[in-house]
C-alpha positions in Angstrom: 46.4 87.3 135.5 46.4 85.4 132.2 42.9 86.6 131.4 43.9 90.2 132.1 47.0 89.9 129.9 45.0 88.5 127.0 42.4 91.3 127.3 45.2 93.9 127.4 46.9 92.5 124.3 43.5 92.4 122.5 42.9 96.1 123.3 46.4 97.0 122.0 45.8 95.2 118.8 42.4 96.7 118.2 43.8 100.2 119.0 46.7 99.7 116.4 44.2 98.4 113.8 42.0 101.5 114.3 45.0 103.8 114.1 46.2 102.2 110.9 42.7 102.5 109.3 42.4 106.1 110.4 45.8 106.9 108.9 44.9 105.3 105.6 41.6 107.2 105.5 43.4 110.5 106.2 45.9 109.8 103.4 43.1 109.0 100.9 41.2 112.2 102.0 44.4 114.2 101.3 44.7 112.6 97.8 41.1 113.5 97.0 41.7 117.1 98.2 44.7 117.4 95.9 42.7 115.9 92.9 39.9 118.3 93.6 42.2 121.2 93.7 43.9 120.2 90.4 40.5 119.9 88.8 39.5 123.3 90.0 42.7 124.8 88.4 41.9 123.2 85.0 41.4 125.6 82.0 38.6 125.5 81.1 37.0 124.4 84.3 34.9 121.2 84.1 31.6 122.8 84.2 28.4 122.0 82.3 28.6 125.0 79.8 32.2 124.0 79.1 31.2 120.4 78.5 28.4 121.5 76.1 31.0 123.6 74.2 33.4 120.7 74.0 30.6 118.5 72.6 29.8 121.0 70.0 33.5 121.3 68.9 33.7 117.5 68.8 30.6 117.3 66.5 32.2 120.0 64.2 35.5 118.1 64.1 33.7 114.9 63.2 31.8 116.6 60.4 35.1 118.0 59.0 36.7 114.6 59.2 33.7 113.0 57.4 34.0 115.7 54.7 37.8 115.0 54.3 37.2 111.3 54.1 34.6 111.9 51.4 37.0 114.0 49.4 39.7 111.4 49.7 37.4 108.9 48.1 37.3 110.9 44.8 34.4 112.1 42.8 33.1 112.0 39.2 33.3 109.2 36.6 36.9 108.3 37.4 36.2 107.6 41.1 33.0 105.8 40.3 34.8 103.6 37.8 37.4 102.7 40.4 34.8 101.9 43.0 32.8 99.7 40.7 35.7 97.8 39.2 35.9 94.1 40.0 39.2 92.5 40.9 40.2 89.7 38.5 39.8 86.2 40.0 42.7 84.4 38.3 46.1 85.2 36.9 44.8 84.8 33.3 42.1 87.4 33.9 44.6 89.8 35.4 46.9 89.3 32.4 44.2 90.2 29.9 43.1 93.1 32.1 46.7 94.5 31.8 46.9 93.8 28.1 43.6 95.7 27.5 45.0 98.6 29.5 48.2 98.7 27.4 46.3 98.6 24.1 44.0 101.4 25.2 46.9 103.6 26.2 48.6 103.0 22.9 45.5 104.0 21.0 45.2 107.2 23.0 48.9 107.9 22.4 48.5 107.4 18.7 45.5 109.6 18.6 47.3 112.4 20.5 50.6 112.0 18.4 52.6 111.1 21.5 55.9 109.2 20.9 56.1 106.2 23.3 59.7 105.2 24.0 60.7 101.5 24.5 61.0 101.8 28.3 57.4 103.0 28.5 55.9 100.6 26.0 54.0 98.7 28.6 53.0 101.8 30.5 54.6 100.7 33.9 53.6 97.0 33.8 56.4 95.4 31.7 56.8 92.8 34.4 53.6 91.2 33.2 54.2 91.3 29.5 54.0 87.5 29.3 52.0 86.4 32.3 49.8 87.9 35.1 50.8 88.4 38.7 50.7 85.6 41.2 47.5 85.1 43.2 48.5 87.1 46.2 49.5 90.1 44.1 46.5 90.2 41.8 44.6 92.7 44.0 47.4 95.3 44.6 48.5 95.1 40.9 44.9 95.7 39.8 44.5 98.7 42.1 47.8 100.1 40.7 46.5 99.6 37.2 43.4 101.5 37.9 45.2 104.5 39.2 47.9 104.3 36.6 45.3 104.3 33.8 43.8 107.5 35.1 47.2 109.2 35.3 48.4 108.0 31.9 45.2 109.1 30.2 45.5 112.5 31.9 49.1 112.9 30.7 48.4 111.8 27.1 45.5 114.2 26.9 48.0 116.9 27.7 49.8 116.0 24.5 53.5 115.8 25.5 56.1 115.3 22.8 57.3 111.9 24.1 56.8 109.6 27.0 60.0 108.0 28.3 59.1 106.0 31.3 56.4 105.2 33.9 57.5 103.8 37.2 55.5 102.7 40.2 56.1 101.3 43.7 56.6 97.6 44.2 53.4 95.8 44.8 52.8 94.5 48.3 50.1 92.3 49.7 48.0 93.5 52.7 50.0 91.5 55.1 53.2 92.9 53.7 51.9 96.5 53.9 50.9 95.9 57.6 54.3 94.5 58.3 56.0 97.5 56.7 53.8 99.9 58.7 54.5 98.1 61.9 58.2 98.2 61.3 58.1 102.0 60.4 56.0 102.6 63.6 58.7 100.9 65.7 61.4 103.0 64.1 62.8 100.0 62.2 63.9 99.9 58.6 61.2 97.9 56.8 62.5 94.9 54.9 62.6 95.1 51.1 59.8 92.8 50.2 60.3 91.5 46.6 57.5 91.5 44.1 56.3 88.3 42.5 57.9 88.7 39.1 60.1 91.2 37.3 61.9 92.5 40.4 64.7 94.1 38.4 62.6 95.5 35.6 62.1 99.1 34.6 58.8 99.4 36.3 59.8 100.2 39.9 61.3 103.1 41.9 61.6 104.0 45.6 60.1 107.4 46.6 62.0 109.5 49.1 60.4 109.2 52.5 61.1 112.9 53.1 58.7 114.0 50.3 56.2 111.2 50.7 52.8 111.9 52.3 52.7 108.4 53.9 52.1 108.2 57.6 52.3 104.7 59.1 49.0 103.7 60.6 47.1 106.7 59.3 47.8 107.4 55.6 49.0 105.0 52.9 50.1 106.1 49.4 50.6 104.7 46.0 53.5 106.6 44.2 54.1 106.9 40.5 56.8 108.7 38.5 56.5 109.9 34.9 59.3 111.1 32.6 58.3 112.9 29.4 59.3 115.7 27.1 57.2 118.6 25.9 56.5 122.2 26.2 55.4 124.0 29.3 51.7 123.8 28.2 51.8 120.0 28.4 53.0 120.1 32.0 50.5 122.8 32.9 47.5 120.9 31.4 48.6 117.7 33.2 49.0 119.4 36.6 45.7 121.2 36.2 44.0 117.9 35.5 45.3 116.5 38.8 44.4 119.7 40.6 40.7 119.0 39.8 41.1 116.3 42.5 38.8 113.8 40.8 41.1 111.3 42.6 43.1 112.1 45.7 46.4 112.5 43.9 49.1 114.8 45.2 52.1 116.1 43.2 55.2 115.5 45.3 58.1 116.5 42.9 58.5 118.2 39.5 62.0 118.2 38.0 62.7 120.1 34.8 65.8 120.0 32.6 66.6 121.0 29.0 65.8 118.2 26.6 68.9 116.9 24.7 68.8 116.3 20.9 68.3 112.6 21.6 65.4 113.4 23.9 63.8 115.7 21.3 64.2 113.3 18.4 60.9 111.9 17.4 60.6 108.2 16.4 56.9 108.3 15.4 56.2 108.9 11.7 53.2 111.0 12.5 55.3 113.8 13.9 56.0 115.3 10.5 52.3 115.6 9.7 51.6 117.2 13.1 54.6 119.5 12.7 53.3 120.7 9.3 49.8 121.2 10.8 51.1 123.2 13.7 53.3 125.3 11.4 50.2 126.2 9.4 48.6 127.8 12.4 51.8 129.3 14.1 53.0 132.8 13.8 56.6 133.1 12.4 58.8 136.0 13.5 61.3 137.0 10.9 64.7 138.6 11.3 63.5 141.8 9.7 60.6 142.1 12.1 57.9 141.1 9.6 55.3 138.5 10.5 53.5 136.1 8.2 51.0 133.3 8.7 51.5 130.2 6.5 48.5 129.2 4.3 46.4 126.3 5.6 46.1 124.6 2.2 48.3 124.6 -0.9 47.0 127.1 -3.5 45.6 125.9 -6.8 48.1 128.1 -8.7 51.7 128.8 -7.9 51.9 131.9 -5.7 55.0 133.6 -4.6 55.1 133.4 -0.8 56.3 136.4 1.3 60.0 136.5 2.1 59.3 136.4 5.8 57.7 132.9 5.6 61.0 131.3 4.6 63.1 133.0 7.2 64.3 131.2 10.3 62.3 132.1 13.5 64.1 134.2 16.0 62.7 132.2 19.0 61.9 128.5 18.6 59.6 126.8 21.0 61.8 125.1 23.6 61.4 121.5 24.7 62.0 120.4 28.3 62.3 117.0 29.9 60.0 116.6 33.0 60.1 114.1 35.8 56.9 114.3 37.8 56.3 112.2 41.0 52.8 111.9 42.3 51.1 109.9 45.1 47.6 108.5 45.3 46.5 109.0 48.9 44.2 106.8 50.9 43.3 106.7 54.6 44.3 103.6 56.6 41.2 102.2 58.3 41.5 102.2 62.2 42.4 98.9 63.8 39.5 97.0 65.1 39.2 97.1 68.9 40.1 93.8 70.6 37.1 91.6 71.2 35.8 91.7 74.8 36.3 88.5 76.6 33.0 87.0 77.5 32.4 84.4 80.2 31.4 81.0 78.9 27.6 80.5 79.1 26.5 77.8 81.6 23.6 75.6 81.1 20.8 76.0 83.6 20.4 73.3 86.2 17.8 70.9 85.2 
């Protein structure tokens, strides 16, 4: 009786085990059928011709991405100069690099008869008028100086009347930029990281995030803001220079207002000479409708000038005050994949 009972119990257990395995197999089969049905309903269906077309589209997208990345690296002498520039090794080297930049910009401004106001006397780097940046900020300040020099030279070549201010974003180290990007990606307000020196100086501004091209984790930018006065031609020449896209610089905002008498006042003594030269080649419209062109050089003998040349012009060339905000755009390199964990090597048995 005991043996028969044990045999019966064993058969019951084996039967239940087989039933459970059969039920699990049937459930798995049903899942596979549902998965196969969903794959069959995909658009486009996963066939070999479709896979070939997808691979061709992927290759085309990768080629377009490579082309855009190449465009964002810049081209021409300006881009080559930035790529070949060497970062100063010490604070002293960085200080003399900034001093050379300021002197070169002053020479160009003097050559182009551009009045440089006191706030723009250091061309955006007044924080380092007496000493260079600390070691951690040498590299970001140097990168800003390279971009700022291209922008300032482009603006001075457009010959505005006066340059009032040049502002830039606060310099951040790579670790600080990564922390800011991580905070923005998490929806947090990034902490305001102070710069090494001159935190409250006239160099800095904060760009509106609604107009910035910065995308955390993908695109980083370096914003600058210029305030200057001049005629419309100066603004047009400056913007056309940036539109050549020698460097990946985007114009984000342009504000225009009428220049006040204080803004239009010229402090440089060379303005009188430039005004006389320009008057010698400009056409003057008189009240009575006559037009006369002033002589280029004083005559040897006294000559009676036409009456129209002494009349006040009907329309004077207007001066405007411009505030232009631009951004230097660069792609953020993708994060390196985590290193695969490898099993420790074991020495062979001797």
